[in-house]
C-alpha positions as CSV (number, residue, x, y, z in Angstrom):
1,X,-6.0,-4.7,60.9
2,X,-2.8,-2.9,59.8
3,X,-2.6,-0.4,57.0
4,X,0.5,-0.1,54.8
5,X,1.3,2.2,52.0
6,X,3.0,-0.7,50.3
7,X,-0.1,-2.6,49.9
8,X,-1.2,-6.0,51.2
9,X,0.8,-9.2,50.6
10,X,-0.4,-12.7,50.1
11,X,1.1,-16.1,49.3
12,X,0.8,-17.8,45.9
13,X,0.4,-21.5,45.4
14,X,4.1,-22.0,45.0
15,X,4.9,-20.0,48.2
16,X,6.0,-16.8,46.5
17,X,4.9,-13.5,47.9
18,X,2.5,-11.6,45.7
19,X,2.2,-7.9,46.5
20,X,-1.1,-6.2,45.7
21,X,-0.3,-2.5,45.3
22,X,-2.4,0.2,46.8
23,X,-4.8,2.1,44.6
24,X,-2.8,5.2,45.4
25,X,0.3,3.7,43.8
26,X,1.1,3.8,40.1
27,X,2.2,0.2,40.1
28,X,4.5,-1.5,37.6
29,X,4.8,0.0,34.1
30,X,3.0,-2.1,31.5
31,X,4.4,-2.6,28.1
32,X,2.4,-0.9,25.4
33,X,0.6,-3.3,23.1
34,X,-0.9,-0.7,20.7
35,X,0.9,0.4,17.6
36,X,2.5,3.9,18.0
37,X,1.4,6.6,15.6
38,X,4.7,6.8,13.8
39,X,4.8,3.1,13.2
40,X,1.1,3.2,12.1
41,X,1.8,6.0,9.6
42,X,4.9,4.3,8.4
43,X,2.8,1.3,7.3
44,X,0.7,3.5,5.1
45,X,3.7,5.4,3.7
46,X,5.3,2.2,2.7
47,X,2.2,0.9,0.9
48,X,0.9,4.1,-0.8
49,X,3.7,6.6,-1.0
50,X,7.1,4.9,-1.3
51,X,7.8,1.2,-0.9
52,X,11.6,1.3,-0.8
53,X,12.9,4.2,1.3
54,X,15.7,4.8,3.7
55,X,13.6,6.9,6.1
56,X,16.5,8.2,8.2
57,X,18.3,9.5,5.1
58,X,14.9,10.9,3.8
59,X,14.4,12.8,7.1
60,X,18.0,14.1,7.3
61,X,18.1,15.4,3.7
62,X,14.6,16.8,4.0
63,X,15.5,18.8,7.2
64,X,18.5,20.2,5.4
65,X,16.4,21.2,2.4
66,X,13.7,22.8,4.6
67,X,16.4,24.9,6.3
68,X,17.6,26.0,2.8
69,X,14.2,27.2,1.7
70,X,12.3,24.0,1.0
71,X,10.1,24.2,-2.0
72,X,11.7,27.4,-3.2
73,X,14.9,25.5,-4.0
74,X,13.2,22.7,-6.1
75,X,14.2,24.3,-9.4
76,X,17.9,24.0,-8.5
77,X,17.7,20.3,-7.5
78,X,18.4,17.3,-9.7
79,X,15.5,15.1,-10.8
80,X,16.3,12.4,-8.2
81,X,16.7,15.0,-5.4
82,X,13.4,16.6,-6.4
83,X,11.6,13.2,-6.2
84,X,13.3,12.6,-2.8
85,X,12.0,16.0,-1.4
86,X,8.5,15.4,-2.8
87,X,8.5,12.0,-0.9
88,X,9.6,13.9,2.2
89,X,6.8,16.4,1.8
90,X,4.3,13.5,1.4
91,X,5.7,11.9,4.6
92,X,5.0,15.2,6.4
93,X,1.5,15.1,5.2
94,X,1.0,11.5,6.2
95,X,2.3,12.0,9.7
96,X,0.4,14.8,11.4
97,X,2.7,17.3,13.2
98,X,5.9,15.6,12.0
99,X,7.5,18.8,10.7
100,X,7.2,20.6,14.1
101,X,8.4,17.4,15.8
102,X,11.5,17.2,13.6
103,X,12.3,20.9,14.1
104,X,12.1,20.5,17.9
105,X,14.0,17.2,18.0
106,X,17.6,16.5,18.7
107,X,19.7,14.3,16.4
108,X,19.1,11.3,18.5
109,X,15.3,11.9,18.5
110,X,15.3,12.3,14.7
111,X,17.0,8.9,14.5
112,X,14.4,7.4,16.8
113,X,11.6,8.9,14.7
114,X,13.2,7.5,11.5
115,X,13.5,4.0,13.1
116,X,9.8,3.9,14.1
117,X,8.6,5.0,10.7
118,X,10.9,2.4,9.0
119,X,9.6,-0.2,11.4
120,X,6.1,0.6,10.1
121,X,7.2,0.3,6.5
122,X,8.9,-3.1,7.1
123,X,6.1,-4.3,9.2
124,X,3.5,-3.5,6.4
125,X,5.6,-5.4,3.9
126,X,5.9,-8.4,6.1
127,X,2.1,-8.4,7.0
128,X,1.0,-8.1,3.4
129,X,3.4,-10.8,2.3
130,X,2.1,-13.2,5.0
131,X,-1.5,-12.3,4.2
132,X,-1.2,-12.8,0.5
133,X,0.7,-16.1,0.7
134,X,-2.2,-18.4,1.1
135,X,-5.0,-16.2,-0.2
136,X,-3.6,-15.9,-3.7
137,X,-3.9,-19.6,-4.2
138,X,-7.6,-19.3,-3.8
139,X,-7.8,-16.5,-6.3
140,X,-6.0,-18.3,-9.1
141,X,-8.0,-21.5,-8.6
142,X,-11.1,-21.7,-10.7
143,X,-14.3,-22.2,-8.7
144,X,-15.2,-25.8,-8.2
145,X,-11.8,-26.9,-9.3
146,X,-8.4,-27.6,-7.7
147,X,-4.8,-27.0,-8.9
148,X,-2.9,-29.9,-10.2
149,X,-0.5,-30.5,-8.6
150,X,-1.9,-29.0,-5.4
151,X,-0.1,-25.9,-4.0
152,X,-0.2,-25.8,-0.2
153,X,-1.2,-22.4,1.1
154,X,1.6,-22.3,3.6
155,X,4.4,-23.3,1.2
156,X,6.3,-21.5,-1.5
157,X,8.4,-24.3,-3.0
158,X,5.8,-25.5,-5.5
159,X,5.2,-22.0,-7.0
160,X,6.9,-19.9,-9.6
161,X,7.9,-21.6,-12.9
162,X,7.7,-25.0,-11.1
163,X,3.9,-25.0,-11.5
164,X,1.8,-24.7,-14.6
165,X,-0.6,-22.1,-13.2
166,X,1.8,-19.8,-11.4
167,X,4.3,-20.2,-14.3
168,X,1.8,-19.0,-16.9
169,X,1.0,-15.9,-14.8
170,X,4.7,-15.1,-14.2
171,X,5.7,-15.7,-17.8
172,X,7.2,-12.5,-19.3
173,X,4.8,-10.6,-21.7
174,X,5.8,-11.4,-25.2
175,X,6.9,-15.0,-24.5
176,X,4.7,-18.0,-25.1
177,X,4.3,-20.1,-22.0
178,X,2.7,-22.9,-24.0
179,X,5.9,-23.3,-26.0
180,X,7.7,-26.3,-24.4
181,X,11.2,-24.9,-25.0
182,X,10.3,-21.5,-23.5
183,X,8.8,-23.1,-20.5
184,X,11.7,-25.4,-20.0
185,X,14.2,-22.5,-20.2
186,X,12.2,-20.5,-17.7
187,X,12.0,-23.5,-15.3
188,X,15.7,-24.3,-15.4
189,X,16.9,-20.7,-15.3
190,X,18.3,-20.4,-18.8
191,X,15.9,-17.5,-19.3
192,X,16.4,-15.0,-16.5
193,X,13.5,-12.5,-15.9
194,X,14.8,-9.1,-14.8
195,X,12.6,-6.7,-12.8
196,X,11.9,-4.5,-15.9
197,X,10.5,-7.4,-17.8
198,X,6.8,-7.2,-17.1
199,X,4.6,-10.3,-16.6
200,X,1.4,-11.7,-18.1
201,X,-0.5,-11.3,-14.9
202,X,-0.2,-7.5,-15.3
203,X,-2.7,-7.5,-18.1
204,X,-6.5,-7.7,-18.2
205,X,-7.5,-11.3,-19.0
206,X,-3.8,-12.1,-18.9
207,X,-3.6,-11.1,-22.5
208,X,-0.6,-9.1,-23.8
209,X,-1.2,-7.0,-27.0
210,X,2.1,-6.8,-28.9
211,X,0.8,-4.0,-31.1
212,X,-0.6,-2.0,-28.1
213,X,1.4,-2.8,-24.9
214,X,-0.7,-0.2,-23.0
215,X,-3.9,-2.1,-23.6
216,X,-5.0,-3.7,-20.3
217,X,-1.7,-3.0,-18.6
218,X,-2.1,-3.2,-14.8
219,X,-5.8,-4.0,-15.1
220,X,-5.9,-7.7,-14.3
221,X,-8.6,-9.1,-12.0
222,X,-5.8,-10.6,-9.9
223,X,-4.3,-7.2,-9.2
224,X,-7.7,-5.8,-8.2
225,X,-8.3,-8.7,-5.8
226,X,-4.9,-8.1,-4.3
227,X,-5.5,-4.3,-3.9
228,X,-8.8,-4.9,-2.1
229,X,-7.2,-7.4,0.1
230,X,-4.4,-5.0,1.2
231,X,-6.2,-1.7,1.2
232,X,-9.9,-2.2,1.9
233,X,-10.3,-5.6,3.6
234,X,-9.7,-9.3,2.7
235,X,-13.5,-9.9,2.7
236,X,-14.1,-7.1,0.1
237,X,-12.4,-9.3,-2.5
238,X,-15.6,-11.4,-2.6
239,X,-17.8,-8.3,-3.2
240,X,-19.4,-8.8,0.2
241,X,-17.4,-6.9,2.8
242,X,-17.7,-8.6,6.2
243,X,-14.7,-6.9,7.9
244,X,-15.1,-5.9,11.6
245,X,-12.1,-3.6,11.4
246,X,-11.6,-0.5,9.1
247,X,-9.2,-1.1,6.2
248,X,-6.3,1.1,5.2
249,X,-8.5,3.2,2.8
250,X,-10.8,4.2,5.7
251,X,-8.2,4.6,8.4
252,X,-5.9,6.8,6.3
253,X,-8.6,8.7,4.5
254,X,-7.8,7.5,1.0
255,X,-10.3,8.8,-1.5
256,X,-8.4,7.7,-4.6
257,X,-5.8,5.2,-5.7
258,X,-2.2,6.3,-5.9
259,X,0.3,5.2,-8.5
260,X,2.6,3.8,-5.8
261,X,-0.2,1.7,-4.3
262,X,-0.8,0.0,-7.6
263,X,2.8,-0.8,-8.1
264,X,3.1,-2.0,-4.5
265,X,0.2,-4.4,-5.0
266,X,1.8,-5.7,-8.3
267,X,5.1,-6.3,-6.5
268,X,3.4,-8.1,-3.6
269,X,1.3,-10.2,-6.1
270,X,4.5,-11.1,-8.0
271,X,6.3,-12.3,-4.9
272,X,3.3,-14.3,-3.8
273,X,3.3,-16.2,-7.1
274,X,7.0,-17.0,-7.0
275,X,8.9,-19.6,-5.0
276,X,11.0,-17.0,-3.3
277,X,10.9,-17.6,0.5
278,X,11.9,-14.1,1.8
279,X,10.7,-10.8,0.5
280,X,13.7,-8.5,0.0
281,X,14.4,-5.6,-2.3
282,X,17.7,-7.2,-3.2
283,X,16.2,-10.6,-4.0
284,X,17.5,-11.9,-7.3
285,X,14.4,-14.1,-8.1
286,X,11.9,-11.3,-8.0
287,X,14.3,-8.3,-8.5
288,X,11.7,-6.3,-6.5
289,X,13.5,-2.9,-6.5
290,X,14.1,-2.9,-10.3
291,X,10.5,-4.2,-10.7
292,X,9.1,-1.4,-8.7
293,X,11.3,1.3,-10.2
294,X,10.7,0.4,-13.8
295,X,6.9,0.6,-13.4
296,X,7.1,3.8,-11.4
297,X,9.3,5.3,-14.2
298,X,6.6,4.6,-16.7
299,X,3.8,6.0,-14.6
300,X,5.7,9.1,-13.8
301,X,6.6,9.7,-17.5
302,X,5.0,13.0,-18.5
303,X,4.6,11.8,-22.1
304,X,2.2,9.1,-20.9
305,X,0.1,11.3,-18.6
306,X,-3.1,10.7,-20.6
307,X,-2.8,7.0,-20.4
308,X,-1.8,7.1,-16.7
309,X,-4.8,9.4,-15.9
310,X,-7.1,6.9,-17.6
311,X,-5.5,4.0,-15.7
312,X,-5.9,5.8,-12.3
313,X,-9.5,6.6,-13.2
314,X,-10.1,2.9,-14.1
315,X,-8.6,1.8,-10.8
316,X,-10.6,4.3,-8.7
317,X,-13.8,2.9,-10.2
318,X,-12.7,-0.6,-9.2
319,X,-11.9,0.3,-5.6
320,X,-14.2,3.2,-4.9
321,X,-17.7,2.4,-6.4
322,X,-19.0,5.9,-5.9
323,X,-15.9,7.5,-7.6
324,X,-16.5,10.0,-10.4
325,X,-13.8,11.8,-12.4
326,X,-16.1,14.7,-13.2
327,X,-18.5,16.9,-11.3
328,X,-22.1,15.6,-11.3
329,X,-25.0,18.0,-11.3
330,X,-28.0,16.9,-9.2
331,X,-30.8,15.2,-11.2
332,X,-33.3,17.8,-12.6
333,X,-36.3,16.9,-10.5
334,X,-34.6,15.7,-7.4
335,X,-35.0,17.1,-3.9
336,X,-31.4,18.3,-4.1
337,X,-32.0,20.2,-7.3
338,X,-35.1,21.9,-5.8
339,X,-33.1,22.9,-2.7
340,X,-30.4,24.4,-4.9
341,X,-33.0,26.2,-7.0
342,X,-34.7,27.7,-3.9
343,X,-31.3,28.7,-2.5
344,X,-30.6,30.6,-5.7
345,X,-34.0,32.3,-5.7
346,X,-33.6,33.3,-2.1
347,X,-30.2,34.8,-2.7
348,X,-31.5,36.8,-5.7
349,X,-34.4,38.1,-3.6
350,X,-32.1,39.0,-0.8
351,X,-29.7,40.8,-3.1
352,X,-32.6,42.7,-4.6
353,X,-33.8,43.9,-1.2
354,X,-30.3,45.1,-0.4
355,X,-30.2,47.2,-3.5
356,X,-33.4,49.1,-2.6
């Protein structure tokens, strides 16, 4: 028997030589199949922090601001630059160790970091678009019934204003979808719907209150289903979670809903209902970037802070069943209350002994 540091060789069925490497050799390098941490964090950043973002520019400008004093220079920045730096700070929070990594990186390495995070953002958009494409048809179909005409789950051509059901949901708030002339103009494009024209499906029970436009805004059941599908798990939409993998909420430690995540879900829902084939921020059918920016502008408006706070609280209660906006004291006769009482009594006794 001969020993060789190169390992043993054998013949395959087609006559090719197959080398079995020695256990003392590293062997051929295998391609990584797991998602890298930067890509992984980029997914969450694009869903819950900022949907449309040039990551490389964000990193470049953020590094410059950090070198100039960071948060100490915020007062001298324009509103847009301040928002940009806040997004950069949130990115540093989302990606553990990123600030130190950026400081120690060369220009080429910063570019690579930006590309990986951007890959995560784009990948999340693509995955959510694909996942929502078929599922949303089930959500808008009443139980025990079917849509007429039928909308295939894997096709987009029969959606948008081409269909009674999706058309009614995509109808701009304030217009009457049941009006034949309005419907015809929406279908043939005579009425164009810009991104800042909000849609009926935004509202609870798909009902728009002309006298109180805030009433039910961004509180529809369809949006809640979409949020659960993207952030908790697809099975949680049916109130009976059966997922075998942790959802985004668990993986990224989300304890409350973010404004961006609500708007992101609304944007994905809108695209799923339309006949647009490819998700793009420059798409003229959905006008996604204007759609996103107009809602974010409202939610960031300081004059609407009370309404926004109430909206976020409402959303937290839909997504996090145990969420409470106020501190809860333990029940009077509970074990926890008794433990707290005993702790106080012990502390008082201990303090009294020390005073002697």
